[in-house]
C-alpha positions in Angstrom: -0.1 -0.1 0.1 1.5 3.3 -0.9 1.7 6.4 1.1 -1.2 8.0 -0.6 -3.4 5.0 -0.3 -2.6 4.8 3.5 -3.6 8.5 3.8 -6.7 7.9 1.8 -7.7 5.0 4.1 -7.2 7.1 7.1 -9.1 10.1 5.9 -12.1 7.6 4.9 -12.2 6.2 8.2 -12.3 9.5 10.0 -15.2 10.6 7.8 -17.0 7.3 8.5 -16.4 7.9 12.3 -17.4 11.6 12.2 -20.6 10.5 10.6 -21.2 7.9 13.1 -20.2 9.9 16.2 -21.5 13.4 15.2 -21.6 14.7 18.9 -18.2 16.0 20.1 -18.8 14.5 23.4 -18.5 11.3 21.3 -15.7 12.0 18.9 -13.1 14.6 19.6 -10.5 15.4 17.1 -7.5 16.4 19.2 -5.3 17.6 16.5 -7.4 19.5 13.9 -4.3 20.7 12.0 -3.0 17.2 11.4 -6.5 16.4 10.0 -6.3 19.3 7.8 -3.0 18.6 6.6 -4.1 14.8 5.7 -7.0 16.2 3.8 -4.7 18.7 1.7 -2.4 15.8 0.9 -5.2 13.3 -0.1 -7.1 15.8 -2.2 -3.8 17.1 -3.7 -4.8 20.7 -3.3 -1.4 21.7 -2.5 2.2 20.5 -3.8 2.9 17.9 -1.0 5.0 15.4 -2.5 5.3 13.4 0.9 2.7 12.6 3.5 2.4 15.2 6.3 4.7 14.6 9.3 1.8 15.3 11.8 -0.4 12.5 12.9 -4.2 12.5 13.1 -5.2 11.9 16.7 -8.7 11.6 18.2 -10.8 10.0 21.0 -14.1 8.2 21.0 -16.1 8.3 24.2 -18.8 5.9 24.9 -21.4 5.3 27.8 -21.6 1.6 28.4 -24.3 -0.3 30.6 -23.0 -3.4 32.3 -23.9 -5.5 35.4 -21.5 -3.8 38.1 -22.4 -0.3 37.4 -25.4 1.4 35.9 -23.4 3.4 33.4 -19.8 4.1 33.0 -17.7 6.1 30.4 -15.0 4.4 28.3 -12.5 6.6 26.1 -10.6 5.1 23.3 -7.7 7.6 22.4 -6.3 6.8 18.9 -3.4 8.0 16.9 -2.5 7.0 13.5 1.1 5.9 12.4 1.8 7.2 8.9 1.8 3.6 7.8 -1.5 2.9 9.1 -3.5 0.7 8.1 -0.5 -1.5 7.1 0.5 -1.4 10.8 -2.0 -0.9 13.8 -3.0 2.3 15.1 -2.0 3.4 18.7 -5.1 2.9 20.9 -5.3 3.5 24.5 -8.4 2.5 26.4 -9.4 4.5 29.8 -12.1 3.4 32.0 -12.6 4.5 35.7 -14.0 1.0 36.5 -10.8 -0.7 35.3 -7.6 -1.0 37.5 -4.2 -0.3 36.1 -3.1 -3.8 36.0 -6.5 -4.8 34.2 -5.8 -1.9 31.7 -2.6 -3.3 30.9 -4.0 -6.6 30.2 -7.0 -5.1 28.2 -4.4 -3.4 26.0 -2.4 -6.7 25.5 -5.6 -8.5 24.5 -6.9 -6.0 22.2 -3.7 -5.5 20.5 -3.7 -9.4 19.8 -7.0 -9.3 18.6 -6.4 -6.5 16.0 -3.3 -8.2 14.9 -5.1 -11.3 14.3 -8.2 -10.0 12.7 -7.6 -6.6 11.4 -3.9 -6.5 10.1 -4.0 -4.3 6.9 -7.3 -2.8 7.3 -9.0 0.1 9.2 -9.8 -1.3 12.4 -10.9 1.5 15.0 -14.6 0.5 14.7 -13.5 -3.2 15.5 -11.5 -2.0 18.3 -14.6 -0.1 19.8 -16.9 -3.0 19.3 -14.2 -5.4 21.0 -13.9 -3.0 24.0 -17.8 -3.0 24.4 -18.0 -6.9 24.4 -15.1 -7.4 26.6 -15.0 -4.5 29.1 -17.3 -6.3 31.5 -14.5 -9.1 32.2 -11.8 -6.5 33.0 -14.3 -4.5 35.2 -15.1 -7.7 37.2 -11.7 -8.7 37.6 -10.7 -5.1 38.9 -13.4 -5.1 41.3 -12.2 -8.5 42.9 -8.5 -7.4 42.8 -8.6 -5.5 46.3 -9.8 -8.6 48.2 -6.9 -10.7 46.8 -4.4 -7.8 47.4 -5.4 -7.5 51.2 -5.1 -11.2 51.7 -1.5 -11.4 50.0 -0.5 -8.3 52.3 -0.8 -10.5 55.3 1.9 -12.7 54.2 5.7 -11.7 53.8 6.1 -10.4 50.1 9.2 -10.9 47.9 12.1 -8.6 48.9 11.7 -4.9 47.6 14.5 -3.2 46.2 15.7 -0.1 44.1 15.7 -0.3 40.3 16.8 1.9 37.5 15.5 1.1 34.0 17.1 2.5 30.9 14.5 2.1 28.1 15.3 2.7 24.5 12.7 3.2 21.5 13.0 3.7 17.8 11.3 7.0 18.4 9.0 8.6 20.6 6.7 11.2 18.8 3.1 10.6 20.0 1.6 13.2 22.3 -0.6 10.8 24.1 2.3 8.3 24.7 4.6 11.3 26.0 1.8 12.5 28.5 1.2 8.9 29.6 5.0 8.5 30.5 4.9 11.7 32.5 1.6 10.8 34.1 2.6 7.2 35.0 6.0 8.1 36.5 4.3 10.6 38.8 1.6 8.2 39.9 4.1 5.6 40.5 6.5 7.8 42.4 9.4 7.3 39.9 12.1 9.8 38.9 14.2 10.1 35.8 13.5 11.5 32.4 12.3 11.1 28.8 13.8 12.3 25.8 11.3 12.4 22.8 12.2 12.3 19.2 14.4 9.6 17.2 15.8 7.8 18.9 13.5 8.0 22.2 15.0 7.4 25.6 13.3 7.1 28.9 14.9 6.3 32.4 12.9 5.7 35.4 14.2 4.9 38.9 12.4 4.0 42.2 10.9 1.0 43.9 11.4 -2.2 41.8 7.9 -3.0 41.9 7.0 0.6 40.6 9.5 0.2 37.8 8.3 -3.1 36.8 4.7 -1.7 36.9 5.8 1.4 34.6 7.5 -1.1 32.1 4.4 -3.4 31.8 2.1 -0.5 30.9 4.6 1.1 28.4 5.7 -2.0 26.7 2.1 -2.9 25.6 1.5 0.5 23.6 2.2 0.2 19.9 5.9 0.8 19.2 8.2 0.2 16.2 10.8 -1.0 18.6 11.2 -0.7 22.3 13.4 -2.5 24.8 15.1 -2.1 28.0 18.5 -1.5 27.1 20.3 -1.6 30.6 18.9 -2.0 34.0 20.2 -1.5 37.6 18.9 -3.4 40.5 19.9 -3.1 44.2 18.3 -4.9 47.0 17.5 -3.3 50.0 17.7 -4.7 53.7 14.3 -6.6 54.2 14.7 -6.3 57.9 14.8 -2.3 57.8 11.9 -0.1 58.9 9.7 1.4 56.2 10.9 5.0 56.8 14.5 3.7 56.4 13.8 1.9 53.2 12.1 5.2 51.8 15.3 6.9 52.9 17.5 4.3 51.2 15.5 4.5 47.9 15.8 8.5 47.8 19.5 8.2 48.5 20.2 5.9 45.4 18.3 8.3 43.1 20.3 10.3 40.6 17.3 12.3 39.4 15.0 14.7 41.2 11.4 14.1 40.0 10.7 13.2 36.5 11.0 15.3 33.3 10.8 15.6 29.7 14.3 16.6 28.4 14.7 18.3 25.2 18.2 19.0 23.7 18.3 21.5 20.8 15.7 19.7 18.6 16.8 19.9 15.0 16.2 18.2 11.6 13.6 18.6 9.1 10.9 17.6 11.6 12.6 18.7 14.6 12.9 15.3 15.8 16.5 14.8 16.4 18.3 15.7 19.8 21.9 17.1 20.3 23.4 13.9 21.6 26.4 15.9 22.8 24.1 17.6 25.1 22.4 14.4 26.1 26.0 13.1 27.1 26.7 16.3 29.1 23.1 15.9 30.8 23.8 12.2 31.7 27.5 13.0 32.9 26.1 15.6 35.3 23.8 13.1 36.9 26.6 10.6 37.1 25.3 8.3 34.5 28.0 9.1 31.7 28.7 5.5 31.0 25.2 5.0 29.8 25.9 6.8 26.7 28.0 4.2 25.5 25.5 1.5 26.3 23.0 3.2 24.3 25.0 4.3 21.3 28.0 2.2 21.2 30.6 5.0 21.4 32.1 7.1 24.2 30.4 10.5 24.8 32.5 13.7 24.7 
């Protein structure tokens, strides 16, 4: 499928969704400029030889009735990769009745379903239907989870420790992903940074279980390539008091809070960072050796 054919399929699907969900409370186009650029490219009303770099993003809100709650809102936030529908869209499902753990499982199963049944075809409506049909299962699991967690808390758990994950992605452009990375790190009490662009880099540090939860959420999103390039795990004294454990965790941190770091963006799309500035940033944090692990060369 050519770039133009992909763009035509994207525009046709958005127009179909607009006709099916005419109310803005149901369908909200979150990047109108990207949609306008897509339309210009498809209709050929401007001399655009290459597809636009901006990516259409929108959210679909549905009010669903199910057994455990009279009515609940579910939101599907969608973003089109430029190659869609030859690759899957990026879809994030949000619902107040679904726990974070079950949200991760929902994303995994939805992605598997779309991979098996919709590869190469527009699939947002299929995703909406699948969520409607399966949401109840994840709500039920979420409502029963606190009881299980409470029972488990009475028995000694595995030894907690400190972890620092160095995550590498082929690229990080999507605004929804970037927002999720910032929100999840704050929610889980993690410090570190994320560098959007190409390549994309994320470092999170804090309690081992929080780092693992962060990675479990991030890895199930749609990526061209993502991996943990390097990790540091430091066990803590299991006999120590809780306050001492927190003090120990904080003493091991190399970052204060979590931030999105930009290093002189450049290139035609402004998506490449100055790696020299990145090395200086890492060096100031006492992490200069990580640069060679990421890029195979010594920084300077």
